[in-house]
N, C-alpha and C positions, 0 to 999 in steps of 0.2 A: 503493499500499500503506500509506504513512504517513497519508494522507487518512483511510483507511478504519479504521485504528487510532486516529487522532484522534476519528472519530466514535463509535468503539465506547467508548473510555476517557471521553470527555467526555459521553457520553449523558446526558439528565436522569436516566434510570433508576439509572445508576450512581452519580451524584451524590446522588440521593435516599437509595440504598442507603447510601453512605458516611455520610451524614448520620444516619441511622438507626442504624447499628452504632456511630456515635461516641457514643451514649448508652448509660449502663450499662444502663438499663429495655430499650432497644431489643436490645441484645447477649444480654441474660438471656432474653427472648422467643424469640429464634432458637434460643440454646441448648436451651432447654426444648423446643421443637418438635421438634427432631433428637433429643433425649433421650428423649422419648415415642413418637417412631417407631422408635427403636431398641429401645425396650423391647417393643413389638408385634412388630418384625421378628425379633428374637432368639426370642420365644416361637413365633412361625410357623415359623421354620427348626427350633427344636427339635422341634415337632410333626410336621415333615417327616421328621424322622430325620437331621438335619444338624448334630450338635452343635459341630463344629469351627467352621463359619460362624456359628453362632449365639453361640459364644463371643466373636467378634469384636465383634457387635453389643452382648452384653451389656457387653463391656469399656468399648466407647464411651458405652453408657449409664451406667455407673458414674463413669467419668471426667468427663463432663459435669455429672453430679449433684453430684461433687466440686467442681468448679470453680465451679457455682453458689451452693454453700454459702459458698465464699470470698468471692464478690461481695456476698453478703448480710451480712457481717460489719458490724455497727453498726446495720443496719436495725430491731433491737428497739427501739432509743430513739425513731427514727421513729414506731413505732407506739405507743409510750408518750407521745409528745407528741400524736400524733392524738388517743388516748383522752382525754388532758387537754383539749385544745381542743374536744371533742366534749362534754365535762361541762359547758362554759361557754356552749355553743350553745344557741340557742332553737330550739323546734320541737316537734312532738309526743313526748311523754315515752316512748313505746314504741320509737319510731325512735331516740332519742338513746340509750336504754338498749342497744339491741342494737347501736347502732354502738359504744359504748363496749365491750361484750362482745367484738364482732368484734375490735376494736383490742388488747384485753388477750390475746385468745385468739393472734392473730398474735405478740405479744410473747412470750408464753410458748414458742410454737413456734419462732420463730427464736431465741431464747436457747438452749434446748436443742438445736436443730440446729447452733448453734456448738459445742457440746460433742461432736456427732457428727463435725463436720468436723475438729477438733483431734484426735480418736481415730483417725479415718481416715487422717490424715496423719502418726499417729505422734507427734504433738506431746505428747500426754498418754497415760499408760497407765492403762487401766481394764481390771478383769475382764471376760470376755466377758459375764458375765451382768448386770453394771452398765451396759456399753454397749448391750444389748439393751432394758434397762429404761429408760434415756435416751431411746433412739429410739423406743420406744413412747409414752414421755411426750410427747415433741416431735409425734408424729402424734395424740396425744389432743387436744393444744392447738390444732393445726391443725384437726381434725374440729370442735373447739367453736366457733374462729373462722368457718369456712365455713357452720356452721349458724346461727350469730348472723348471718352475712350474708344467709343465706336466708329468715330470718324477717324481717329489715329489709326485705328486697326485696319480700316478700308485702305488709307494711303500707304501704310507699311507694307501691306499683303500686295499692293500694286507694285511697289518698288522693289520688293523682294522677288516677285515673279518675274519683272522685267530683269533683274540681275541673274535670276537663275537661267533664263533663257540666254541671256548673253554669254554666261559661262559654259553652257552646254554647247552652244553655236560655236565656240571658239577651241573645242576639243582637238587636239592635235593627235594624229595617227603616228605609229613608229615609234622608235626608241631615241629619236633625237634629241630629245628636251625631257628626260624622266623627270627631273627636279621641277620644272615648270608644270608638267602634269600632275604632279603629287601635290603641289600647291594649289592648282586649280580643283582637285579633287576635295582638298580639305576645306578651300571656301566654299565650294559647293555643298558640302555637308554642313557647314556651319550655317548657310542660307536655309537649306532645308530644315533644320532644327529650329531656327528663328520662325520660319514660315509656320512649323507645326504648332510652336507656341502662341504666335499671334492668332492662329484660327482657333485655338482653344480658348484664348482671352476673349476674342470676338463672340464665341458662342455663349460664354458665360455672361457677357454684357448684354447680349441679346435676352437672355433668360431673365437677368436682374432688372432691366430697364423698366419693365412693367410694374416692378413693386412701388419705386418711388413714383412712378407715373399716376399710379392709383392713389398712393398716399397725398400726392399734391392735386388730387382730383382733375388731373387731365383727362384720364380715362376711367372706366368703371369695371373692374375685373374682379370676379367673385374670390372669395378666400380660398376655395379649393384650388382653383388655378394658380393663384399666386403661390400656394404652397407648394405645388408640384414643381412650378418654375424655380422657386427658392431652394428646393430639396435637389433639383438637377445642377444647379450651378455650385449649391454645396459640394455635392459628391465630386464634382470636378475639381473643385478648389482642395478639398480632402486629399484627392490622389495626387494632385501636384505637390502639396506640401508632405505627404508621405514619402514621395520618391526624394524630394529635396533632403528630408530628415534621415530616412533609411536607404537611399541608393536607389538606383533605377531597377531594380528587381522588384 
């Protein structure tokens, strides 16, 4: 029995999970996935006429949302720094501008989100109308940040596709320039990796944008759909962070 317990406790997957959960971003990705599943499942139970069960999952969703807001305190400065670094970086102007716009959007979103958290835990007192207006403004900044990210992704994908075609068309046959061919293959591999990352981020953004769009009252999408969209983007982010922490396998 002790041997079996040791095999379970010391299993590589358990060690990888602990390593993943030891990072703030890893915990946030896990909490986000559960939060949006709870959002969907609460809607599903309510649609099936089970309000008591739905309330349990809605409460779980609300508490996870509050916990994630707490973990994000201080992150506005990270995005402000990222915007400043992007302004100094070289590269296509449109990609630079949209990157700055994305970071400023997330700075505004998380700054107002911190006020929403402080109101939720009753650390500050606000009139209900003021609290609603702050939450709406937070969602507008979030929407703007994701929109800039989508535009950035489109321009980046176009540029990378063009560079990939150029490198493929410049392929040299024979062994006259093995060093140049090796450099070309290395560059092509880097471009393909960047294209894959851009496609993944673009998909995440397309899922996420409907959440702040609904919170900003630009569209009206039901809780079940928002829960599914948020769950999909959360699982994609979870997978990316898992690979970052534990390697490619």
